[in-house]
Every structure is written in structure tokens, then in C-alpha cells.
KEVEXVO-997527 format. One record per residue (C-alpha): residue number from 1; residue in one letter; chain; x, y, z. Coordinates in nm, 3 decimals. Example, Ala and Ser with C-alpha at 12.3 -4.5 7.8 and 13.67 -1.06 7.14 Angstrom:
<pts>
pt num=1	residuo=A	cadena=A	east=1.230	north=-0.450	up=0.780
pt num=2	residuo=S	cadena=A	east=1.367	north=-0.106	up=0.714
</pts>
This chain:
<pts>
pt num=1	residuo=X	cadena=A	east=5.139	north=-15.713	up=-9.240
pt num=2	residuo=X	cadena=A	east=5.498	north=-15.588	up=-9.396
pt num=3	residuo=X	cadena=A	east=5.725	north=-15.630	up=-9.684
pt num=4	residuo=X	cadena=A	east=6.095	north=-15.607	up=-9.688
pt num=5	residuo=X	cadena=A	east=6.293	north=-15.594	up=-10.015
pt num=6	residuo=X	cadena=A	east=6.668	north=-15.709	up=-10.094
pt num=7	residuo=X	cadena=A	east=6.873	north=-15.654	up=-10.404
pt num=8	residuo=X	cadena=A	east=7.057	north=-15.964	up=-10.544
pt num=9	residuo=X	cadena=A	east=7.381	north=-16.006	up=-10.589
pt num=10	residuo=X	cadena=A	east=7.627	north=-15.880	up=-10.909
pt num=11	residuo=X	cadena=A	east=7.654	north=-16.198	up=-11.072
pt num=12	residuo=X	cadena=A	east=7.206	north=-16.203	up=-11.021
pt num=13	residuo=X	cadena=A	east=7.104	north=-15.855	up=-11.129
pt num=14	residuo=X	cadena=A	east=7.078	north=-15.921	up=-11.477
pt num=15	residuo=X	cadena=A	east=6.810	north=-16.179	up=-11.379
pt num=16	residuo=X	cadena=A	east=6.662	north=-16.118	up=-11.037
pt num=17	residuo=X	cadena=A	east=6.459	north=-15.812	up=-10.980
pt num=18	residuo=X	cadena=A	east=6.485	north=-15.843	up=-10.666
pt num=19	residuo=X	cadena=A	east=6.397	north=-16.064	up=-10.321
pt num=20	residuo=X	cadena=A	east=6.128	north=-15.997	up=-10.088
pt num=21	residuo=X	cadena=A	east=5.976	north=-16.114	up=-9.762
pt num=22	residuo=X	cadena=A	east=5.625	north=-16.084	up=-9.664
pt num=23	residuo=X	cadena=A	east=5.515	north=-16.163	up=-9.294
pt num=24	residuo=X	cadena=A	east=5.176	north=-16.108	up=-9.141
pt num=25	residuo=X	cadena=A	east=5.152	north=-16.186	up=-8.770
pt num=26	residuo=X	cadena=A	east=4.798	north=-16.173	up=-8.754
pt num=27	residuo=X	cadena=A	east=4.544	north=-16.476	up=-8.807
pt num=28	residuo=X	cadena=A	east=4.246	north=-16.258	up=-8.943
pt num=29	residuo=X	cadena=A	east=4.151	north=-16.385	up=-9.254
pt num=30	residuo=X	cadena=A	east=4.111	north=-16.180	up=-9.541
pt num=31	residuo=X	cadena=A	east=4.057	north=-16.145	up=-9.972
pt num=32	residuo=X	cadena=A	east=4.242	north=-15.948	up=-10.218
pt num=33	residuo=X	cadena=A	east=4.330	north=-15.982	up=-10.569
pt num=34	residuo=X	cadena=A	east=4.669	north=-16.027	up=-10.771
pt num=35	residuo=X	cadena=A	east=4.683	north=-15.821	up=-11.072
pt num=36	residuo=X	cadena=A	east=4.890	north=-15.912	up=-11.395
pt num=37	residuo=X	cadena=A	east=5.258	north=-15.742	up=-11.325
pt num=38	residuo=X	cadena=A	east=5.460	north=-15.942	up=-11.648
pt num=39	residuo=X	cadena=A	east=5.699	north=-16.114	up=-11.427
pt num=40	residuo=X	cadena=A	east=5.705	north=-16.449	up=-11.295
pt num=41	residuo=X	cadena=A	east=5.769	north=-16.539	up=-10.940
pt num=42	residuo=X	cadena=A	east=5.893	north=-16.802	up=-10.707
pt num=43	residuo=X	cadena=A	east=5.746	north=-16.820	up=-10.305
pt num=44	residuo=X	cadena=A	east=5.875	north=-17.025	up=-10.048
pt num=45	residuo=X	cadena=A	east=5.598	north=-17.070	up=-9.758
pt num=46	residuo=X	cadena=A	east=5.809	north=-17.074	up=-9.440
pt num=47	residuo=X	cadena=A	east=5.528	north=-16.967	up=-9.178
pt num=48	residuo=X	cadena=A	east=5.192	north=-17.171	up=-9.075
pt num=49	residuo=X	cadena=A	east=4.922	north=-16.952	up=-9.259
pt num=50	residuo=X	cadena=A	east=4.763	north=-17.081	up=-9.579
pt num=51	residuo=X	cadena=A	east=4.653	north=-16.898	up=-9.879
pt num=52	residuo=X	cadena=A	east=4.456	north=-17.025	up=-10.140
pt num=53	residuo=X	cadena=A	east=4.361	north=-16.901	up=-10.481
pt num=54	residuo=X	cadena=A	east=4.035	north=-16.906	up=-10.708
pt num=55	residuo=X	cadena=A	east=4.070	north=-17.134	up=-11.002
pt num=56	residuo=X	cadena=A	east=3.708	north=-17.275	up=-11.190
pt num=57	residuo=X	cadena=A	east=3.542	north=-17.049	up=-10.924
pt num=58	residuo=X	cadena=A	east=3.652	north=-17.240	up=-10.616
pt num=59	residuo=X	cadena=A	east=3.955	north=-17.171	up=-10.360
pt num=60	residuo=X	cadena=A	east=4.253	north=-17.430	up=-10.370
pt num=61	residuo=X	cadena=A	east=4.529	north=-17.439	up=-10.140
pt num=62	residuo=X	cadena=A	east=4.798	north=-17.313	up=-10.277
pt num=63	residuo=X	cadena=A	east=5.191	north=-17.553	up=-10.231
pt num=64	residuo=X	cadena=A	east=5.445	north=-17.442	up=-9.995
pt num=65	residuo=X	cadena=A	east=5.692	north=-17.367	up=-10.283
pt num=66	residuo=X	cadena=A	east=5.504	north=-17.163	up=-10.553
pt num=67	residuo=X	cadena=A	east=5.549	north=-17.134	up=-10.916
pt num=68	residuo=X	cadena=A	east=5.354	north=-16.844	up=-11.055
pt num=69	residuo=X	cadena=A	east=5.351	north=-16.797	up=-11.409
pt num=70	residuo=X	cadena=A	east=5.249	north=-16.503	up=-11.626
pt num=71	residuo=X	cadena=A	east=4.957	north=-16.363	up=-11.443
pt num=72	residuo=X	cadena=A	east=4.717	north=-16.214	up=-11.732
pt num=73	residuo=X	cadena=A	east=4.408	north=-16.124	up=-11.578
pt num=74	residuo=X	cadena=A	east=4.312	north=-16.104	up=-11.217
pt num=75	residuo=X	cadena=A	east=4.358	north=-16.400	up=-10.978
pt num=76	residuo=X	cadena=A	east=4.168	north=-16.397	up=-10.654
pt num=77	residuo=X	cadena=A	east=4.346	north=-16.499	up=-10.356
pt num=78	residuo=X	cadena=A	east=4.254	north=-16.580	up=-9.957
pt num=79	residuo=X	cadena=A	east=4.457	north=-16.552	up=-9.714
pt num=80	residuo=X	cadena=A	east=4.442	north=-16.788	up=-9.319
pt num=81	residuo=X	cadena=A	east=4.700	north=-16.755	up=-9.061
pt num=82	residuo=X	cadena=A	east=5.070	north=-16.605	up=-8.956
pt num=83	residuo=X	cadena=A	east=5.287	north=-16.585	up=-9.304
pt num=84	residuo=X	cadena=A	east=5.661	north=-16.546	up=-9.400
pt num=85	residuo=X	cadena=A	east=5.710	north=-16.578	up=-9.740
pt num=86	residuo=X	cadena=A	east=6.025	north=-16.564	up=-9.926
pt num=87	residuo=X	cadena=A	east=5.943	north=-16.430	up=-10.296
pt num=88	residuo=X	cadena=A	east=6.206	north=-16.414	up=-10.594
pt num=89	residuo=X	cadena=A	east=6.070	north=-16.197	up=-10.826
pt num=90	residuo=X	cadena=A	east=6.201	north=-16.225	up=-11.203
pt num=91	residuo=X	cadena=A	east=6.232	north=-15.990	up=-11.521
pt num=92	residuo=X	cadena=A	east=5.992	north=-16.031	up=-11.779
pt num=93	residuo=X	cadena=A	east=6.229	north=-16.242	up=-12.003
pt num=94	residuo=X	cadena=A	east=6.457	north=-16.404	up=-11.673
pt num=95	residuo=X	cadena=A	east=6.275	north=-16.674	up=-11.513
pt num=96	residuo=X	cadena=A	east=6.336	north=-16.883	up=-11.856
pt num=97	residuo=X	cadena=A	east=6.688	north=-16.906	up=-11.801
pt num=98	residuo=X	cadena=A	east=6.624	north=-17.125	up=-11.483
pt num=99	residuo=X	cadena=A	east=6.331	north=-17.351	up=-11.616
pt num=100	residuo=X	cadena=A	east=6.381	north=-17.610	up=-11.858
pt num=101	residuo=X	cadena=A	east=5.986	north=-17.574	up=-12.015
pt num=102	residuo=X	cadena=A	east=5.858	north=-17.301	up=-12.230
pt num=103	residuo=X	cadena=A	east=5.745	north=-17.029	up=-12.009
pt num=104	residuo=X	cadena=A	east=5.401	north=-17.035	up=-12.164
pt num=105	residuo=X	cadena=A	east=5.284	north=-17.325	up=-12.010
pt num=106	residuo=X	cadena=A	east=5.269	north=-17.187	up=-11.699
pt num=107	residuo=X	cadena=A	east=5.008	north=-16.905	up=-11.747
pt num=108	residuo=X	cadena=A	east=4.774	north=-16.821	up=-11.518
pt num=109	residuo=X	cadena=A	east=4.882	north=-17.095	up=-11.285
pt num=110	residuo=X	cadena=A	east=5.013	north=-17.176	up=-10.945
pt num=111	residuo=X	cadena=A	east=5.239	north=-17.485	up=-10.951
pt num=112	residuo=X	cadena=A	east=5.383	north=-17.661	up=-10.700
pt num=113	residuo=X	cadena=A	east=5.774	north=-17.584	up=-10.774
pt num=114	residuo=X	cadena=A	east=5.871	north=-17.923	up=-10.694
pt num=115	residuo=X	cadena=A	east=5.669	north=-18.076	up=-10.994
pt num=116	residuo=X	cadena=A	east=5.870	north=-17.826	up=-11.223
pt num=117	residuo=X	cadena=A	east=6.199	north=-17.854	up=-11.078
pt num=118	residuo=X	cadena=A	east=6.215	north=-18.202	up=-10.842
pt num=119	residuo=X	cadena=A	east=6.409	north=-18.289	up=-10.547
pt num=120	residuo=X	cadena=A	east=6.666	north=-17.990	up=-10.534
pt num=121	residuo=X	cadena=A	east=6.398	north=-17.735	up=-10.464
pt num=122	residuo=X	cadena=A	east=6.262	north=-17.972	up=-10.194
pt num=123	residuo=X	cadena=A	east=6.577	north=-18.017	up=-10.034
pt num=124	residuo=X	cadena=A	east=6.635	north=-17.586	up=-10.028
pt num=125	residuo=X	cadena=A	east=6.295	north=-17.552	up=-9.907
pt num=126	residuo=X	cadena=A	east=6.415	north=-17.764	up=-9.594
pt num=127	residuo=X	cadena=A	east=6.734	north=-17.544	up=-9.516
pt num=128	residuo=X	cadena=A	east=6.525	north=-17.213	up=-9.529
pt num=129	residuo=X	cadena=A	east=6.302	north=-17.369	up=-9.307
pt num=130	residuo=X	cadena=A	east=6.614	north=-17.452	up=-9.020
pt num=131	residuo=X	cadena=A	east=6.784	north=-17.127	up=-9.145
pt num=132	residuo=X	cadena=A	east=6.626	north=-16.803	up=-8.932
pt num=133	residuo=X	cadena=A	east=6.810	north=-16.550	up=-9.053
pt num=134	residuo=X	cadena=A	east=6.674	north=-16.353	up=-9.365
pt num=135	residuo=X	cadena=A	east=7.029	north=-16.275	up=-9.515
pt num=136	residuo=X	cadena=A	east=7.196	north=-16.647	up=-9.490
pt num=137	residuo=X	cadena=A	east=6.804	north=-16.740	up=-9.630
pt num=138	residuo=X	cadena=A	east=6.882	north=-16.535	up=-9.936
pt num=139	residuo=X	cadena=A	east=7.260	north=-16.664	up=-9.980
pt num=140	residuo=X	cadena=A	east=7.103	north=-17.020	up=-10.004
pt num=141	residuo=X	cadena=A	east=6.820	north=-16.899	up=-10.259
pt num=142	residuo=X	cadena=A	east=7.138	north=-16.742	up=-10.465
pt num=143	residuo=X	cadena=A	east=7.381	north=-17.039	up=-10.446
pt num=144	residuo=X	cadena=A	east=7.043	north=-17.260	up=-10.620
pt num=145	residuo=X	cadena=A	east=7.037	north=-16.984	up=-10.865
pt num=146	residuo=X	cadena=A	east=7.362	north=-16.919	up=-10.968
pt num=147	residuo=X	cadena=A	east=7.388	north=-17.330	up=-11.044
pt num=148	residuo=X	cadena=A	east=7.078	north=-17.349	up=-11.234
pt num=149	residuo=X	cadena=A	east=7.222	north=-17.057	up=-11.441
pt num=150	residuo=X	cadena=A	east=7.510	north=-17.233	up=-11.518
pt num=151	residuo=X	cadena=A	east=7.332	north=-17.532	up=-11.588
pt num=152	residuo=X	cadena=A	east=7.123	north=-17.360	up=-11.850
pt num=153	residuo=X	cadena=A	east=7.387	north=-17.160	up=-12.034
pt num=154	residuo=X	cadena=A	east=7.299	north=-17.231	up=-12.353
pt num=155	residuo=X	cadena=A	east=7.001	north=-17.072	up=-12.346
pt num=156	residuo=X	cadena=A	east=7.202	north=-16.728	up=-12.328
pt num=157	residuo=X	cadena=A	east=7.163	north=-16.588	up=-12.653
pt num=158	residuo=X	cadena=A	east=6.811	north=-16.641	up=-12.732
pt num=159	residuo=X	cadena=A	east=6.711	north=-16.510	up=-12.389
pt num=160	residuo=X	cadena=A	east=6.910	north=-16.211	up=-12.439
pt num=161	residuo=X	cadena=A	east=6.803	north=-16.139	up=-12.797
pt num=162	residuo=X	cadena=A	east=6.425	north=-16.149	up=-12.597
pt num=163	residuo=X	cadena=A	east=6.544	north=-15.891	up=-12.382
pt num=164	residuo=X	cadena=A	east=6.629	north=-15.648	up=-12.639
pt num=165	residuo=X	cadena=A	east=6.314	north=-15.726	up=-12.825
pt num=166	residuo=X	cadena=A	east=6.136	north=-15.640	up=-12.518
pt num=167	residuo=X	cadena=A	east=6.321	north=-15.329	up=-12.453
pt num=168	residuo=X	cadena=A	east=6.235	north=-15.182	up=-12.824
pt num=169	residuo=X	cadena=A	east=5.900	north=-15.290	up=-12.728
pt num=170	residuo=X	cadena=A	east=5.874	north=-15.046	up=-12.438
pt num=171	residuo=X	cadena=A	east=6.033	north=-14.795	up=-12.624
pt num=172	residuo=X	cadena=A	east=5.768	north=-14.829	up=-12.890
pt num=173	residuo=X	cadena=A	east=5.439	north=-14.842	up=-12.630
pt num=174	residuo=X	cadena=A	east=5.163	north=-14.842	up=-12.898
pt num=175	residuo=X	cadena=A	east=5.284	north=-15.182	up=-13.028
pt num=176	residuo=X	cadena=A	east=5.203	north=-15.078	up=-13.410
pt num=177	residuo=X	cadena=A	east=5.560	north=-15.136	up=-13.541
pt num=178	residuo=X	cadena=A	east=5.637	north=-15.507	up=-13.503
pt num=179	residuo=X	cadena=A	east=5.763	north=-15.559	up=-13.859
pt num=180	residuo=X	cadena=A	east=5.986	north=-15.294	up=-13.794
pt num=181	residuo=X	cadena=A	east=6.165	north=-15.461	up=-13.437
pt num=182	residuo=X	cadena=A	east=6.107	north=-15.757	up=-13.662
pt num=183	residuo=X	cadena=A	east=6.332	north=-15.657	up=-13.915
pt num=184	residuo=X	cadena=A	east=6.577	north=-15.481	up=-13.675
pt num=185	residuo=X	cadena=A	east=6.666	north=-15.838	up=-13.487
pt num=186	residuo=X	cadena=A	east=6.658	north=-15.986	up=-13.843
pt num=187	residuo=X	cadena=A	east=6.353	north=-16.201	up=-13.802
pt num=188	residuo=X	cadena=A	east=5.997	north=-16.257	up=-13.927
pt num=189	residuo=X	cadena=A	east=5.733	north=-16.066	up=-13.744
pt num=190	residuo=X	cadena=A	east=5.612	north=-16.450	up=-13.693
pt num=191	residuo=X	cadena=A	east=5.912	north=-16.568	up=-13.564
pt num=192	residuo=X	cadena=A	east=5.979	north=-16.290	up=-13.297
pt num=193	residuo=X	cadena=A	east=5.574	north=-16.365	up=-13.145
pt num=194	residuo=X	cadena=A	east=5.675	north=-16.724	up=-13.132
pt num=195	residuo=X	cadena=A	east=6.047	north=-16.638	up=-12.953
pt num=196	residuo=X	cadena=A	east=5.884	north=-16.378	up=-12.712
pt num=197	residuo=X	cadena=A	east=5.599	north=-16.606	up=-12.610
pt num=198	residuo=X	cadena=A	east=5.811	north=-16.907	up=-12.561
pt num=199	residuo=X	cadena=A	east=6.047	north=-16.687	up=-12.284
pt num=200	residuo=X	cadena=A	east=5.845	north=-16.478	up=-12.139
pt num=201	residuo=X	cadena=A	east=5.437	north=-16.658	up=-12.128
pt num=202	residuo=X	cadena=A	east=5.327	north=-16.328	up=-12.340
pt num=203	residuo=X	cadena=A	east=5.277	north=-16.194	up=-12.661
pt num=204	residuo=X	cadena=A	east=5.457	north=-15.865	up=-12.764
pt num=205	residuo=X	cadena=A	east=5.071	north=-15.682	up=-12.762
pt num=206	residuo=X	cadena=A	east=4.969	north=-15.859	up=-12.430
pt num=207	residuo=X	cadena=A	east=5.347	north=-15.766	up=-12.327
pt num=208	residuo=X	cadena=A	east=5.272	north=-15.397	up=-12.405
pt num=209	residuo=X	cadena=A	east=4.956	north=-15.375	up=-12.229
pt num=210	residuo=X	cadena=A	east=5.062	north=-15.490	up=-11.911
pt num=211	residuo=X	cadena=A	east=5.341	north=-15.252	up=-11.937
pt num=212	residuo=X	cadena=A	east=5.087	north=-14.975	up=-11.970
pt num=213	residuo=X	cadena=A	east=4.893	north=-15.086	up=-11.681
pt num=214	residuo=X	cadena=A	east=5.173	north=-15.121	up=-11.427
pt num=215	residuo=X	cadena=A	east=5.250	north=-14.745	up=-11.541
pt num=216	residuo=X	cadena=A	east=4.886	north=-14.658	up=-11.496
pt num=217	residuo=X	cadena=A	east=4.868	north=-14.827	up=-11.164
pt num=218	residuo=X	cadena=A	east=5.156	north=-14.653	up=-11.000
pt num=219	residuo=X	cadena=A	east=5.051	north=-14.306	up=-11.167
pt num=220	residuo=X	cadena=A	east=4.687	north=-14.303	up=-11.040
pt num=221	residuo=X	cadena=A	east=4.825	north=-14.452	up=-10.646
pt num=222	residuo=X	cadena=A	east=5.113	north=-14.226	up=-10.619
pt num=223	residuo=X	cadena=A	east=4.982	north=-13.893	up=-10.706
pt num=224	residuo=X	cadena=A	east=4.647	north=-13.699	up=-10.751
pt num=225	residuo=X	cadena=A	east=4.638	north=-13.625	up=-11.147
pt num=226	residuo=X	cadena=A	east=4.299	north=-13.659	up=-11.341
pt num=227	residuo=X	cadena=A	east=4.234	north=-13.972	up=-11.503
pt num=228	residuo=X	cadena=A	east=4.269	north=-13.801	up=-11.842
pt num=229	residuo=X	cadena=A	east=4.633	north=-13.729	up=-11.768
pt num=230	residuo=X	cadena=A	east=4.734	north=-14.080	up=-11.644
pt num=231	residuo=X	cadena=A	east=4.578	north=-14.231	up=-11.923
pt num=232	residuo=X	cadena=A	east=4.788	north=-14.010	up=-12.170
pt num=233	residuo=X	cadena=A	east=5.085	north=-14.051	up=-11.977
pt num=234	residuo=X	cadena=A	east=5.062	north=-14.424	up=-11.957
pt num=235	residuo=X	cadena=A	east=5.064	north=-14.449	up=-12.298
pt num=236	residuo=X	cadena=A	east=4.690	north=-14.505	up=-12.426
pt num=237	residuo=X	cadena=A	east=4.492	north=-14.367	up=-12.664
pt num=238	residuo=X	cadena=A	east=4.232	north=-14.180	up=-12.448
pt num=239	residuo=X	cadena=A	east=4.080	north=-14.231	up=-12.119
pt num=240	residuo=X	cadena=A	east=3.811	north=-14.500	up=-12.198
pt num=241	residuo=X	cadena=A	east=4.124	north=-14.689	up=-12.351
pt num=242	residuo=X	cadena=A	east=4.269	north=-14.689	up=-12.033
pt num=243	residuo=X	cadena=A	east=3.990	north=-14.760	up=-11.819
pt num=244	residuo=X	cadena=A	east=3.899	north=-15.068	up=-12.043
pt num=245	residuo=X	cadena=A	east=4.209	north=-15.194	up=-11.988
pt num=246	residuo=X	cadena=A	east=4.230	north=-15.107	up=-11.660
pt num=247	residuo=X	cadena=A	east=3.932	north=-15.326	up=-11.585
pt num=248	residuo=X	cadena=A	east=4.027	north=-15.611	up=-11.758
pt num=249	residuo=X	cadena=A	east=4.361	north=-15.655	up=-11.547
pt num=250	residuo=X	cadena=A	east=4.169	north=-15.553	up=-11.223
pt num=251	residuo=X	cadena=A	east=3.804	north=-15.635	up=-11.258
pt num=252	residuo=X	cadena=A	east=3.723	north=-15.301	up=-11.149
pt num=253	residuo=X	cadena=A	east=3.717	north=-14.902	up=-11.271
pt num=254	residuo=X	cadena=A	east=4.045	north=-14.680	up=-11.168
pt num=255	residuo=X	cadena=A	east=3.845	north=-14.485	up=-10.948
pt num=256	residuo=X	cadena=A	east=3.703	north=-14.808	up=-10.749
pt num=257	residuo=X	cadena=A	east=4.021	north=-14.944	up=-10.722
pt num=258	residuo=X	cadena=A	east=4.197	north=-14.580	up=-10.549
pt num=259	residuo=X	cadena=A	east=3.828	north=-14.588	up=-10.299
pt num=260	residuo=X	cadena=A	east=3.915	north=-14.960	up=-10.204
pt num=261	residuo=X	cadena=A	east=4.325	north=-15.012	up=-10.207
pt num=262	residuo=X	cadena=A	east=4.376	north=-15.382	up=-10.137
pt num=263	residuo=X	cadena=A	east=4.627	north=-15.502	up=-9.852
pt num=264	residuo=X	cadena=A	east=4.852	north=-15.715	up=-10.084
pt num=265	residuo=X	cadena=A	east=4.856	north=-15.457	up=-10.410
pt num=266	residuo=X	cadena=A	east=4.878	north=-15.179	up=-10.196
pt num=267	residuo=X	cadena=A	east=5.221	north=-15.281	up=-10.044
pt num=268	residuo=X	cadena=A	east=5.362	north=-15.387	up=-10.367
pt num=269	residuo=X	cadena=A	east=5.292	north=-15.118	up=-10.641
</pts>
């Protein structure tokens, strides 16, 4: 099981966090859990393996071309067979450049990207299957994304404003000063909330909670600091607040998580 990461070209750096290739040559079945990241993804399945996700207490096969909306709670997945997956990870605000719909309608769903974009994405998938070289596959994806970016250029001003608002929210992790942030950008708190949700699928408060959680996930996975230190360094009020949020996003406690690091989440932290 292996992850490889690739940076986007200069023109796409403001929009794409990275591309990645996930490969597994094992037929062993395993089950895992995906945690909220605050970022949306497009994934092209280029191998023979099958992924399933737990929806309404039943596992359902995911499509060959996946659009992952904002995941706001732990999502169980199951793997069967050998995989080659090419993923595109957007920044929190930037997926909105590439879709005509409001991003919030995709929340907590793994959709068939063909149903969202149509024939062009089906054609791209076929070309990716016919192209074995990784770099040429990324070039095909970048060409597709740049065309989408040019087509939706009229969205640029609003989405850039959302990016600046998110930056302000990160600098104010308690999330208690929405009125001041809204005033800074010349809008009401209600409109700020609507604007952020439309373009990210997250309310400002939810965005802050995921940012804190992701920071804590990296800290507890990369060092031996006590949970109290992790909690404060991540922006939580106290350790109990940290544990409560961590459990809501993972389904388990920080201690239990460290004792049972799962294949997927261990690779992507």
C-alpha cells in the first residue's frame, strides 16, 4: 500500500492542494474510517479493486469516478482487491471554481462525478485508463481543470473573498468574533455564513472545528506530547473539549486512535 503526492503546476497552485496516487497490490479485504478534512476530492479509480462506503447502515459500492463532498462525520469504507487511484485534493474554498452547483449539496456524499459534470469527465477517465505514465495522467487532468477554471472565471471574485474569510477564521480559531470578521469584509454575519457555506459546504463554526481537529490529529500522530498539551496547542479550551470533538470526528478517543492506527489515515496524515 503506497501513497505518492504530486504538486500542481503554477497556474493551478491556488486551487489544488496536491494530486496523489494510491496503489495497493494486495487482494486482502480491509475496513477503515475516513475522517473530516475540510477539503473536497475528485478520485479516478484506475484499477480493478472495489471500494464501498457505509451509507444508511449499509455498504454501497462507490463509482469509478468519485466526487467526495465535505465529510463532516466519520465515514466507514471497505476495500476489496487491487487498487490504482488518482486523486485531486482541493483547498477548502477552491472546489467551488470547478462546479456549477453550490458545494453544500454534496456534503457527506460520495457521488458519481459523471452525474455532476457529464460526458467530459467520462472521456477524461477513458484517456487516463489508456495512459499508463503517471506524469502524463496528471497533464491530462490539469488540462481538464484549466478549461473548467476558464469557463467559470466569473466566480472568481466571490470565491477569493471566501478564501480571505477562511484565512481570518483560522487566525481566530475560537470562532467567537464572526461579527468583527463580517464587518471587516463589509457584510452581515448572516451573509458571511451563507457565502462560506455555499462555497465550502461548511458553516464558519464547522470549518473552525475541523481545522482544530486536523491540527490535533497531526500533533498526536507526530509526537509524544501529553493530550493536555495537544489540546491547547490545537486551540481547544481544555482536554475534555478536545476529546469530545475528536470523538465526534473519528468515532473514537485520541488514546484509542493511537493504539489502532488504520491503513488509510496513517498514510494521509
